[in-house]
Z-matrix of the N, CA and C atoms (Angstrom, degrees):
N
C 1 1.447
C 2 1.522 1 111.72
N 3 1.297 2 119.48 1 124.65
C 4 1.402 3 124.22 2 -178.79
C 5 1.604 4 110.67 3 -64.76
N 6 1.378 5 116.39 4 127.17
C 7 1.365 6 121.85 5 178.11
C 8 1.579 7 111.12 6 -90.36
N 9 1.347 8 115.37 7 133.93
C 10 1.500 9 116.03 8 178.70
C 11 1.522 10 105.97 9 -136.01
N 12 1.353 11 112.48 10 138.22
C 13 1.492 12 120.49 11 164.46
C 14 1.521 13 105.42 12 -100.23
N 15 1.303 14 114.11 13 120.11
C 16 1.518 15 118.90 14 -179.70
C 17 1.490 16 107.27 15 -115.02
N 18 1.363 17 112.60 16 117.54
C 19 1.498 18 122.10 17 173.17
C 20 1.555 19 109.33 18 -85.72
N 21 1.303 20 114.92 19 119.87
C 22 1.461 21 118.07 20 -173.85
C 23 1.513 22 114.42 21 -99.41
N 24 1.320 23 113.55 22 17.93
C 25 1.514 24 115.96 23 176.70
C 26 1.568 25 105.61 24 -80.90
N 27 1.357 26 113.41 25 179.88
C 28 1.451 27 120.09 26 177.07
C 29 1.505 28 110.55 27 -65.75
N 30 1.285 29 116.91 28 159.18
C 31 1.456 30 122.17 29 179.75
C 32 1.525 31 109.82 30 -58.31
N 33 1.325 32 115.81 31 -41.94
C 34 1.512 33 117.18 32 -177.35
C 35 1.512 34 111.38 33 -66.83
N 36 1.295 35 120.37 34 -37.19
C 37 1.445 36 123.50 35 177.91
C 38 1.594 37 107.15 36 -64.19
N 39 1.291 38 116.35 37 -43.56
C 40 1.447 39 123.90 38 178.88
C 41 1.534 40 114.38 39 -58.07
N 42 1.345 41 113.75 40 -43.71
C 43 1.478 42 119.40 41 176.36
C 44 1.475 43 113.35 42 -60.79
N 45 1.350 44 119.06 43 -38.19
C 46 1.415 45 124.69 44 -179.06
C 47 1.559 46 111.79 45 -64.44
N 48 1.262 47 116.38 46 -45.47
C 49 1.471 48 121.40 47 176.67
C 50 1.519 49 111.73 48 -168.48
N 51 1.362 50 115.61 49 137.39
C 52 1.430 51 119.50 50 178.52
C 53 1.505 52 108.33 51 -155.63
N 54 1.326 53 116.12 52 166.52
C 55 1.452 54 123.49 53 173.22
C 56 1.547 55 110.42 54 -62.28
N 57 1.271 56 114.67 55 124.29
C 58 1.483 57 119.51 56 -179.20
C 59 1.532 58 110.02 57 -55.02
N 60 1.295 59 114.52 58 128.93
C 61 1.466 60 120.36 59 -179.46
C 62 1.522 61 115.15 60 88.12
N 63 1.307 62 117.71 61 -4.46
C 64 1.475 63 121.37 62 177.27
C 65 1.554 64 110.86 63 -76.39
N 66 1.238 65 114.72 64 155.53
C 67 1.469 66 122.43 65 173.32
C 68 1.540 67 108.06 66 -107.78
N 69 1.304 68 113.81 67 156.18
C 70 1.564 69 118.47 68 179.73
C 71 1.491 70 109.83 69 -109.90
N 72 1.308 71 112.93 70 122.14
C 73 1.452 72 123.70 71 172.16
C 74 1.559 73 105.01 72 -134.27
N 75 1.312 74 116.20 73 101.40
C 76 1.430 75 119.79 74 -176.80
C 77 1.606 76 111.37 75 -58.04
N 78 1.239 77 116.60 76 138.77
C 79 1.500 78 121.23 77 -178.29
C 80 1.460 79 109.95 78 -45.45
N 81 1.328 80 120.47 79 -41.90
C 82 1.439 81 122.71 80 -171.06
C 83 1.571 82 111.09 81 -83.95
N 84 1.358 83 114.05 82 -0.90
C 85 1.431 84 118.83 83 173.94
C 86 1.534 85 112.55 84 -107.27
N 87 1.279 86 116.95 85 -1.59
C 88 1.482 87 123.54 86 -168.99
C 89 1.539 88 109.33 87 -55.40
N 90 1.326 89 117.50 88 -39.71
C 91 1.488 90 117.32 89 -174.90
C 92 1.481 91 114.96 90 -66.04
N 93 1.331 92 117.25 91 -13.80
C 94 1.506 93 119.96 92 174.68
C 95 1.529 94 109.86 93 -76.64
N 96 1.324 95 119.38 94 -14.67
C 97 1.467 96 121.52 95 -169.37
C 98 1.572 97 113.34 96 -114.52
N 99 1.318 98 117.56 97 12.99
C 100 1.471 99 118.01 98 -178.23
C 101 1.543 100 111.39 99 -53.80
N 102 1.368 101 115.64 100 -48.76
C 103 1.554 102 118.81 101 -179.02
C 104 1.505 103 109.04 102 -59.26
N 105 1.285 104 118.28 103 -41.89
C 106 1.483 105 123.17 104 -176.04
C 107 1.518 106 109.72 105 -65.32
N 108 1.310 107 116.93 106 -38.12
C 109 1.472 108 121.60 107 -171.92
C 110 1.541 109 113.53 108 -84.60
N 111 1.404 110 115.79 109 -16.95
C 112 1.439 111 117.44 110 176.23
C 113 1.544 112 110.57 111 -60.17
N 114 1.326 113 115.26 112 144.56
C 115 1.407 114 121.79 113 171.98
C 116 1.569 115 111.73 114 69.36
N 117 1.343 116 115.10 115 25.47
C 118 1.476 117 120.17 116 177.15
C 119 1.470 118 108.43 117 -125.32
N 120 1.357 119 114.79 118 150.97
C 121 1.465 120 122.54 119 172.92
C 122 1.480 121 111.49 120 -83.35
N 123 1.266 122 121.46 121 95.81
C 124 1.493 123 126.22 122 -164.19
C 125 1.542 124 106.69 123 -103.40
N 126 1.333 125 113.99 124 135.10
C 127 1.475 126 121.93 125 169.20
C 128 1.501 127 105.73 126 -129.93
N 129 1.294 128 115.79 127 124.44
C 130 1.491 129 123.33 128 -178.17
C 131 1.562 130 108.52 129 -92.82
N 132 1.339 131 115.40 130 148.00
C 133 1.432 132 119.31 131 168.69
C 134 1.576 133 112.34 132 -145.94
N 135 1.307 134 116.04 133 159.40
C 136 1.438 135 123.00 134 171.04
C 137 1.506 136 105.54 135 -158.22
N 138 1.353 137 117.26 136 -164.98
C 139 1.460 138 118.54 137 -173.24
C 140 1.534 139 112.78 138 -81.55
N 141 1.304 140 116.36 139 -32.43
C 142 1.536 141 122.30 140 -175.50
C 143 1.496 142 114.51 141 -109.87
N 144 1.296 143 117.79 142 -16.30
C 145 1.523 144 122.60 143 -173.26
C 146 1.534 145 111.10 144 91.72
N 147 1.371 146 118.52 145 -18.63
C 148 1.447 147 120.69 146 -172.70
C 149 1.563 148 108.54 147 -68.23
N 150 1.338 149 117.70 148 -51.45
C 151 1.510 150 118.42 149 179.63
C 152 1.521 151 112.32 150 -64.51
N 153 1.311 152 116.13 151 -35.61
C 154 1.497 153 120.70 152 179.19
C 155 1.518 154 106.55 153 -62.80
N 156 1.347 155 119.84 154 -47.24
C 157 1.502 156 120.61 155 178.39
C 158 1.471 157 111.68 156 -61.20
N 159 1.347 158 118.02 157 -39.69
C 160 1.478 159 120.52 158 178.25
C 161 1.498 160 110.94 159 -61.66
N 162 1.397 161 117.79 160 -40.21
C 163 1.468 162 123.79 161 -179.73
C 164 1.564 163 108.02 162 -65.72
N 165 1.346 164 119.24 163 -42.98
C 166 1.393 165 123.35 164 177.12
C 167 1.488 166 111.81 165 -56.55
N 168 1.345 167 117.30 166 -43.70
C 169 1.482 168 123.56 167 -179.01
C 170 1.565 169 107.84 168 -63.79
N 171 1.341 170 116.38 169 -44.74
C 172 1.487 171 120.74 170 -174.96
C 173 1.585 172 107.65 171 -61.35
N 174 1.337 173 116.73 172 -42.50
C 175 1.416 174 121.07 173 -178.05
C 176 1.553 175 109.68 174 -69.89
N 177 1.335 176 115.16 175 -42.13
C 178 1.476 177 119.79 176 178.88
C 179 1.585 178 112.03 177 -54.81
N 180 1.361 179 113.09 178 -40.23
C 181 1.476 180 118.51 179 177.22
C 182 1.555 181 110.14 180 -62.78
N 183 1.302 182 119.76 181 -22.22
C 184 1.435 183 123.80 182 -178.82
C 185 1.505 184 110.35 183 -98.79
N 186 1.338 185 116.75 184 6.62
C 187 1.455 186 121.46 185 -178.82
C 188 1.505 187 115.89 186 77.29
N 189 1.288 188 118.65 187 21.15
C 190 1.487 189 124.26 188 -176.11
C 191 1.506 190 107.94 189 -113.03
N 192 1.343 191 116.20 190 118.56
C 193 1.456 192 121.42 191 -179.51
C 194 1.501 193 110.93 192 -80.53
N 195 1.375 194 115.08 193 149.27
C 196 1.428 195 120.48 194 177.51
C 197 1.552 196 108.95 195 -160.15
N 198 1.318 197 112.89 196 166.13
C 199 1.484 198 122.51 197 178.34
C 200 1.523 199 110.39 198 -115.34
N 201 1.263 200 115.79 199 168.83
C 202 1.474 201 121.50 200 178.61
C 203 1.544 202 110.04 201 -128.80
N 204 1.318 203 119.07 202 134.58
C 205 1.451 204 122.11 203 166.88
C 206 1.472 205 109.28 204 -89.54
N 207 1.343 206 116.58 205 116.18
C 208 1.447 207 121.37 206 -179.04
C 209 1.567 208 110.08 207 -80.07
N 210 1.291 209 117.25 208 153.75
C 211 1.515 210 120.97 209 -179.04
C 212 1.461 211 114.64 210 -47.38
N 213 1.315 212 118.12 211 -44.20
C 214 1.463 213 118.83 212 -176.97
C 215 1.593 214 111.72 213 -66.48
N 216 1.324 215 118.53 214 -17.98
C 217 1.471 216 123.01 215 176.18
C 218 1.482 217 114.94 216 -87.20
N 219 1.343 218 115.41 217 -14.97
C 220 1.466 219 121.75 218 -173.61
C 221 1.548 220 113.96 219 -62.28
N 222 1.269 221 118.37 220 -30.08
C 223 1.453 222 121.47 221 -179.27
C 224 1.491 223 114.50 222 -66.03
N 225 1.284 224 118.20 223 -18.21
C 226 1.415 225 122.19 224 178.43
C 227 1.565 226 114.10 225 -83.94
N 228 1.284 227 116.67 226 -1.40
C 229 1.463 228 124.95 227 178.45
C 230 1.495 229 109.42 228 -101.64
N 231 1.328 230 116.30 229 140.81
C 232 1.463 231 121.92 230 168.31
C 233 1.520 232 112.47 231 -71.34
N 234 1.317 233 118.15 232 133.16
C 235 1.495 234 121.22 233 -179.79
C 236 1.475 235 110.71 234 -109.17
N 237 1.412 236 112.67 235 158.76
C 238 1.479 237 118.93 236 170.18
C 239 1.484 238 103.29 237 -148.00
N 240 1.348 239 114.03 238 167.76
C 241 1.474 240 122.58 239 -179.72
C 242 1.520 241 110.83 240 165.88
N 243 1.349 242 112.90 241 -175.35
C 244 1.455 243 117.08 242 179.60
C 245 1.514 244 108.83 243 -153.67
N 246 1.365 245 112.70 244 170.38
C 247 1.419 246 117.64 245 178.41
C 248 1.558 247 112.82 246 -66.95
N 249 1.341 248 117.70 247 146.39
C 250 1.479 249 118.27 248 173.62
C 251 1.510 250 102.26 249 -145.38
N 252 1.343 251 115.65 250 137.74
C 253 1.422 252 122.73 251 171.90
C 254 1.488 253 110.42 252 -127.93
N 255 1.225 254 121.13 253 157.30
C 256 1.422 255 128.80 254 -178.68
C 257 1.559 256 111.83 255 -116.58
N 258 1.325 257 116.54 256 127.77
C 259 1.468 258 122.50 257 176.40
C 260 1.554 259 108.40 258 -109.22
N 261 1.264 260 117.44 259 126.82
C 262 1.484 261 119.17 260 -176.73
C 263 1.508 262 108.03 261 -120.89
N 264 1.377 263 117.60 262 127.28
C 265 1.424 264 124.15 263 174.42
C 266 1.510 265 109.67 264 -109.14
N 267 1.310 266 115.82 265 138.18
C 268 1.491 267 121.24 266 178.27
C 269 1.585 268 101.73 267 -111.72
N 270 1.366 269 113.73 268 124.79
C 271 1.485 270 116.02 269 -173.75
C 272 1.553 271 106.16 270 -132.50
N 273 1.330 272 114.76 271 142.70
C 274 1.453 273 125.06 272 179.12
C 275 1.508 274 108.49 273 -122.23
N 276 1.304 275 115.84 274 117.17
C 277 1.507 276 120.78 275 -172.14
C 278 1.572 277 112.40 276 -100.94
N 279 1.289 278 115.66 277 138.46
C 280 1.423 279 120.07 278 -177.91
C 281 1.532 280 110.46 279 -68.71
N 282 1.355 281 116.56 280 153.52
C 283 1.373 282 120.39 281 -179.11
C 284 1.527 283 114.37 282 -65.91
N 285 1.386 284 120.13 283 137.92
C 286 1.413 285 122.52 284 178.65
C 287 1.481 286 116.86 285 87.93
N 288 1.275 287 119.08 286 -0.78
C 289 1.486 288 119.96 287 -177.71
C 290 1.527 289 112.02 288 -123.84
N 291 1.380 290 116.23 289 11.59
C 292 1.437 291 120.98 290 -179.05
C 293 1.480 292 116.74 291 -51.77
N 294 1.341 293 114.13 292 -50.08
C 295 1.490 294 118.74 293 -176.52
C 296 1.498 295 111.30 294 -63.45
N 297 1.315 296 116.16 295 -44.36
C 298 1.501 297 121.84 296 179.81
C 299 1.544 298 107.56 297 -63.47
N 300 1.305 299 117.34 298 -46.20
C 301 1.495 300 121.84 299 -179.71
C 302 1.577 301 109.04 300 -58.91
N 303 1.300 302 115.86 301 -47.85
C 304 1.488 303 120.52 302 -179.24
C 305 1.547 304 113.23 303 -60.99
N 306 1.361 305 115.92 304 -36.92
C 307 1.459 306 121.17 305 179.90
C 308 1.577 307 108.00 306 -66.82
N 309 1.293 308 115.45 307 -45.91
C 310 1.485 309 123.92 308 -177.94
C 311 1.541 310 104.43 309 -63.52
N 312 1.275 311 120.97 310 -44.33
C 313 1.441 312 123.35 311 -178.63
C 314 1.529 313 112.19 312 -66.40
N 315 1.327 314 115.77 313 -37.15
C 316 1.404 315 121.26 314 177.40
C 317 1.584 316 110.16 315 -59.76
N 318 1.334 317 116.81 316 -42.89
C 319 1.419 318 120.49 317 177.68
C 320 1.496 319 113.43 318 -62.64
N 321 1.393 320 112.73 319 -39.32
C 322 1.502 321 118.03 320 -179.85
C 323 1.536 322 108.56 321 -67.75
N 324 1.297 323 118.91 322 -37.76
C 325 1.461 324 124.65 323 -179.45
C 326 1.527 325 108.43 324 -63.64
N 327 1.328 326 117.44 325 -44.71
C 328 1.472 327 122.15 326 179.52
C 329 1.579 328 109.81 327 -58.89
N 330 1.318 329 113.44 328 -44.28
C 331 1.496 330 119.96 329 -179.80
C 332 1.553 331 109.83 330 -65.24
N 333 1.269 332 116.11 331 -40.26
C 334 1.484 333 123.56 332 -175.63
C 335 1.553 334 108.63 333 -63.53
N 336 1.333 335 116.66 334 -35.61
C 337 1.524 336 122.21 335 179.41
C 338 1.529 337 107.43 336 -52.01
N 339 1.296 338 120.18 337 -33.09
C 340 1.450 339 122.40 338 -172.02
C 341 1.557 340 111.09 339 -95.31
N 342 1.265 341 120.52 340 1.42
C 343 1.462 342 125.03 341 177.87
C 344 1.504 343 112.65 342 -68.98
N 345 1.320 344 118.44 343 132.84
C 346 1.465 345 118.10 344 172.70
C 347 1.527 346 110.32 345 -61.44
N 348 1.372 347 112.52 346 133.70
C 349 1.460 348 119.55 347 177.12
C 350 1.491 349 116.35 348 88.20
N 351 1.415 350 115.88 349 -4.05
C 352 1.455 351 118.74 350 -178.06
C 353 1.588 352 106.77 351 -79.46
N 354 1.321 353 119.95 352 135.35
C 355 1.444 354 122.45 353 -179.37
C 356 1.504 355 114.43 354 -119.16
N 357 1.326 356 117.52 355 13.82
C 358 1.499 357 121.01 356 175.86
C 359 1.539 358 111.30 357 118.25
N 360 1.329 359 114.01 358 170.71
C 361 1.440 360 117.47 359 -178.30
C 362 1.536 361 114.17 360 -164.82
N 363 1.267 362 116.59 361 178.47
C 364 1.458 363 120.77 362 176.71
C 365 1.578 364 105.16 363 -140.64
N 366 1.349 365 112.78 364 153.72
C 367 1.459 366 117.92 365 173.24
C 368 1.496 367 103.76 366 -127.78
N 369 1.336 368 118.09 367 128.33
C 370 1.458 369 124.88 368 -176.80
C 371 1.538 370 109.10 369 -121.52
N 372 1.330 371 115.88 370 137.41
C 373 1.462 372 122.46 371 173.65
C 374 1.551 373 110.40 372 -120.92
N 375 1.264 374 115.98 373 132.36
C 376 1.434 375 119.57 374 -177.40
C 377 1.523 376 110.12 375 -59.61
N 378 1.414 377 117.26 376 137.93
C 379 1.426 378 117.00 377 176.67
C 380 1.513 379 113.17 378 -141.26
N 381 1.388 380 112.14 379 33.40
C 382 1.475 381 117.77 380 179.48
C 383 1.489 382 107.86 381 147.50
N 384 1.374 383 113.99 382 175.01
C 385 1.440 384 122.07 383 179.28
C 386 1.466 385 107.65 384 -127.64
N 387 1.314 386 117.33 385 137.37
C 388 1.509 387 122.07 386 173.54
C 389 1.440 388 107.98 387 -86.12
N 390 1.361 389 117.05 388 100.62
C 391 1.437 390 121.09 389 177.88
C 392 1.486 391 113.12 390 -59.64
N 393 1.312 392 116.22 391 -45.84
C 394 1.481 393 121.17 392 -178.91
C 395 1.521 394 110.38 393 -62.87
N 396 1.345 395 116.26 394 -41.26
C 397 1.491 396 121.26 395 -179.26
C 398 1.541 397 108.81 396 -71.74
N 399 1.294 398 120.67 397 -22.24
C 400 1.432 399 122.60 398 176.01
C 401 1.509 400 115.10 399 -95.87
N 402 1.356 401 117.12 400 -1.66
C 403 1.463 402 119.11 401 -178.11
C 404 1.522 403 113.97 402 74.12
N 405 1.312 404 116.18 403 24.02
C 406 1.479 405 123.78 404 -175.36
C 407 1.544 406 110.69 405 -104.72
N 408 1.288 407 119.54 406 146.11
C 409 1.481 408 122.73 407 177.57
C 410 1.554 409 107.32 408 -74.53
N 411 1.321 410 113.46 409 156.26
C 412 1.481 411 120.48 410 174.71
C 413 1.484 412 116.05 411 83.66
N 414 1.334 413 114.32 412 -173.54
C 415 1.461 414 123.69 413 -178.40
C 416 1.481 415 108.57 414 -112.71
N 417 1.275 416 119.63 415 111.45
C 418 1.475 417 126.89 416 178.45
C 419 1.489 418 116.59 417 -109.84
N 420 1.348 419 116.76 418 12.71
C 421 1.436 420 121.96 419 -170.90
C 422 1.529 421 112.73 420 -60.85
N 423 1.349 422 116.12 421 -29.41
C 424 1.443 423 120.35 422 -179.26
C 425 1.546 424 112.90 423 -105.27
N 426 1.369 425 117.00 424 9.37
C 427 1.376 426 122.85 425 177.85
C 428 1.511 427 114.37 426 -57.57
N 429 1.338 428 119.61 427 136.92
C 430 1.425 429 121.62 428 174.53
C 431 1.517 430 109.34 429 -97.75
N 432 1.341 431 114.62 430 150.10
C 433 1.430 432 118.74 431 177.26
C 434 1.514 433 111.17 432 -123.12
N 435 1.335 434 116.09 433 147.43
C 436 1.414 435 120.98 434 172.72
C 437 1.555 436 109.48 435 -131.44
N 438 1.305 437 115.24 436 131.87
C 439 1.465 438 126.95 437 -3.71
C 440 1.496 439 113.05 438 -72.37
N 441 1.326 440 113.57 439 167.31
C 442 1.441 441 117.60 440 -179.38
C 443 1.504 442 108.30 441 -71.45
N 444 1.295 443 117.48 442 140.59
C 445 1.462 444 124.27 443 -175.74
C 446 1.545 445 108.00 444 -107.29
N 447 1.313 446 113.48 445 141.54
C 448 1.473 447 121.39 446 173.80
C 449 1.577 448 106.57 447 -132.58
N 450 1.353 449 112.43 448 152.38
C 451 1.441 450 118.46 449 169.55
C 452 1.505 451 105.25 450 -126.64
N 453 1.286 452 118.60 451 129.41
C 454 1.461 453 125.78 452 173.73
C 455 1.499 454 108.51 453 -107.37
N 456 1.331 455 116.85 454 122.04
C 457 1.432 456 121.62 455 -179.96
C 458 1.509 457 109.22 456 -117.15
N 459 1.311 458 117.32 457 122.15
C 460 1.420 459 118.95 458 175.08
C 461 1.503 460 112.96 459 -130.22
N 462 1.358 461 116.15 460 147.29
C 463 1.450 462 124.36 461 -175.14
C 464 1.592 463 107.87 462 -112.78
N 465 1.352 464 114.45 463 136.08
C 466 1.418 465 119.38 464 -176.24
C 467 1.563 466 107.31 465 -137.04
N 468 1.347 467 111.51 466 159.43
C 469 1.464 468 120.11 467 179.33
C 470 1.571 469 109.12 468 -70.50
N 471 1.382 470 117.51 469 -27.58
C 472 1.467 471 119.64 470 178.89
C 473 1.581 472 107.71 471 -163.23
N 474 1.335 473 112.51 472 162.98
C 475 1.451 474 118.33 473 171.70
C 476 1.508 475 111.57 474 -57.24
N 477 1.320 476 114.76 475 -39.72
C 478 1.445 477 119.55 476 -178.36
C 479 1.566 478 112.41 477 -61.02
N 480 1.347 479 114.66 478 -43.49
C 481 1.468 480 117.63 479 178.15
C 482 1.519 481 110.59 480 -60.61
N 483 1.316 482 115.86 481 -40.79
C 484 1.507 483 123.57 482 179.70
C 485 1.540 484 106.87 483 -60.00
N 486 1.302 485 118.61 484 -54.34
C 487 1.424 486 125.42 485 -175.68
C 488 1.565 487 113.63 486 -59.54
N 489 1.372 488 113.50 487 -41.41
C 490 1.447 489 121.66 488 176.17
C 491 1.545 490 110.88 489 -61.05
N 492 1.287 491 116.98 490 -43.20
C 493 1.498 492 121.66 491 178.05
C 494 1.493 493 114.38 492 -59.95
N 495 1.328 494 116.45 493 -31.47
C 496 1.463 495 121.43 494 179.91
C 497 1.472 496 112.40 495 -80.55
N 498 1.285 497 120.72 496 -7.14
C 499 1.481 498 122.17 497 173.17
C 500 1.505 499 112.99 498 -99.83
N 501 1.329 500 115.33 499 8.79
C 502 1.498 501 117.52 500 175.89
C 503 1.495 502 112.48 501 -83.10
N 504 1.287 503 120.23 502 164.07
C 505 1.398 504 125.99 503 -177.87
C 506 1.519 505 113.91 504 -59.38
N 507 1.330 506 114.17 505 -37.58
C 508 1.495 507 121.46 506 179.60
C 509 1.471 508 109.14 507 -60.13
N 510 1.365 509 116.46 508 -50.66
C 511 1.449 510 115.09 509 -176.18
C 512 1.532 511 111.24 510 -74.22
N 513 1.285 512 122.54 511 -32.67
C 514 1.452 513 125.10 512 178.19
C 515 1.532 514 108.02 513 -58.98
N 516 1.259 515 116.90 514 -44.29
C 517 1.500 516 123.15 515 178.84
C 518 1.550 517 107.30 516 -62.77
N 519 1.276 518 117.07 517 -45.64
C 520 1.519 519 120.92 518 -179.80
C 521 1.479 520 110.28 519 -62.07
N 522 1.326 521 119.01 520 -39.68
C 523 1.473 522 121.78 521 178.45
C 524 1.493 523 111.39 522 -64.64
N 525 1.344 524 118.38 523 -35.97
C 526 1.482 525 122.35 524 -178.74
C 527 1.519 526 109.19 525 -68.52
N 528 1.365 527 117.78 526 -37.61
C 529 1.485 528 123.26 527 -176.20
C 530 1.545 529 111.12 528 -78.59
N 531 1.309 530 117.19 529 -30.73
C 532 1.467 531 123.82 530 -167.57
C 533 1.581 532 113.81 531 -54.21
N 534 1.304 533 119.13 532 -46.63
C 535 1.481 534 119.07 533 -176.25
C 536 1.548 535 112.73 534 -53.67
N 537 1.353 536 119.39 535 -30.37
C 538 1.492 537 119.09 536 -178.39
C 539 1.487 538 114.33 537 -69.51
N 540 1.387 539 113.29 538 -18.78
C 541 1.467 540 119.01 539 179.50
C 542 1.533 541 115.29 540 -97.11
N 543 1.289 542 117.59 541 -17.96
C 544 1.422 543 121.47 542 -163.21
C 545 1.566 544 111.68 543 -106.90
N 546 1.345 545 114.52 544 149.52
C 547 1.438 546 117.25 545 174.94
C 548 1.559 547 106.96 546 -98.86
N 549 1.317 548 117.76 547 -8.24
C 550 1.471 549 122.34 548 -179.25
C 551 1.540 550 104.96 549 -156.52
N 552 1.309 551 117.41 550 133.21
C 553 1.428 552 119.84 551 176.75
C 554 1.564 553 109.85 552 -61.02
N 555 1.322 554 113.88 553 138.09
C 556 1.481 555 116.46 554 179.57
C 557 1.502 556 110.83 555 -65.62
N 558 1.319 557 114.67 556 159.93
C 559 1.438 558 120.27 557 164.07
C 560 1.415 559 108.59 558 -126.72
N 561 1.341 560 116.11 559 152.73
C 562 1.503 561 121.73 560 -174.17
C 563 1.532 562 108.80 561 -127.26
N 564 1.300 563 111.90 562 136.65
C 565 1.486 564 118.53 563 175.47
C 566 1.460 565 113.70 564 -126.48
N 567 1.312 566 119.32 565 152.31
C 568 1.364 567 126.03 566 178.61
C 569 1.579 568 107.61 567 -97.05
N 570 1.363 569 115.91 568 140.73
C 571 1.476 570 118.65 569 178.98
C 572 1.510 571 106.08 570 -134.68
N 573 1.309 572 115.92 571 145.60
C 574 1.391 573 124.12 572 172.59
C 575 1.497 574 109.63 573 -86.38
N 576 1.297 575 119.49 574 130.99
C 577 1.507 576 121.39 575 178.48
C 578 1.502 577 109.23 576 -77.91
N 579 1.315 578 115.72 577 118.38
C 580 1.465 579 122.57 578 178.29
C 581 1.547 580 110.19 579 -101.25
N 582 1.250 581 115.65 580 -37.46
C 583 1.502 582 118.17 581 179.39
C 584 1.522 583 106.51 582 -159.36
């Protein structure tokens, strides 16, 4: 029976440091892997043991047995990992150019996939407001906003890899075209991945 150590933390936590030889299946993606995990000797791990125990319970409900490495046992395992930083762009798009903006952005995203040091990303578009989360009365879940807001999240091996990518021809061209789509120039911030 194949032995697997499965780290159930987020991908970004896994990249920072993990048990050498472990694979990463985020707790919230576990249900996609039931068939893969059947007939394997599975040991779950995470930083506190809490998510590992949750994963064990989820598999148990599917009739799949597993073990958990508790935090106090983690020191006996060899670790590996690498630096990871997050760059976040906040973008506001002019009315009527959304489709063209998204097409241009899609091309930039495809090019970014090939950049040295790029570790993945996400593109988010606003699609409502959480009234309760904002302390506002009423239901604003379907509320539209103008200008339309986007958040671009990218993960990199280092700030240097990020900065180098922005000096490439692909990015320079994107920066030239960007003002035609935007109601405000984007600003970008670096964030350390904590969890």
